[in-house]
N, C-alpha and C positions, 0 to 999 in steps of 0.2 A: 436581322436587324436586331436578332436576338444576342448573334455572336457579337456585333458590335458593343451592345448594352453590357455584356459581360467583360469586356475588353475594358470599358469604362470604368466600369464595379471595380476593375484590378488595377486601377491607375497606370494602363496602356493606354495613354491617350491617342498617340500616332496610330497604334493598329486600329482603335475603335475610329478615329477619322476615318481612314482609309475607307471602312466599310461604309459610315455614314456619307461620306463624297460621292460615293459611287450610287447610292440612294439616291441622292439630289440630284445627279446628274440626269437622272430617268424620268423624277418625278419633282415637278416641281410645285404643285399646287396639293391641299387636301390636307386631313387630319394626322394622316400618319408624315406627311412631309411635315407639318408641326410639330410631332413627336422626335423626327430626327436632328431637324434646326434646334429644338431645345438641347437633344441630348451634344450633339455637336456642340453647342455654346458650353456646355459643363466640359467637354475636350479642352475648347481652346481656354478657358477660364482655368484649368489646370497646368496647361502649357504657357501660362500669364500672356496669352495673347488676346487683350481687351478690344482691340480692333473687329478680329473675327468674332469674335463671342458678341460683340454689340451688333456686327452685320448679321449673324446668325437670329439675335435677339428680334431685331427690326424685321425680319422676312417671316418669323414665325408669328407677329403679329399682325403684319399684314394680311396674311392668311384669311385669319379671323380671330378678330380684337375682341369679341363678346365671347369666344369659347373659354374653357378653362384654361387651355393652353395657353390661347392669346394674352388672358390675365395674367399668368403666370411670367410669359414673357415680359411684358410691361412692367410687372413689380420688380421683377431683376433688373432691367433696364433703368427703376429709377431709383435703387440702392447701388447702383455702379458710380 
C-alpha cells in the first residue's frame, strides 16, 4: 500500500492503480479496503475517469458510512 501511495503522490496514477487493484482483488471489506478505495478514487480523478472514481467512492462509503473514511467518501461524492 505504501508503494501505491508513493506512486499516487508522484502522479504515477496507473502504477498506483495496479497496486491498489491487486489489493482490492484480495480484500473486499474493512478499514484498509476503505483506504485503498479512496486512494484509487484519487488516481481515477487524476486520470479524469469520473465514473470509476465514483464507483470507488460508493464502495468505500458502503463499507462503513459512519467512519471518517466513509464520511470523506460521501463528501467527495457530493462535490462531484
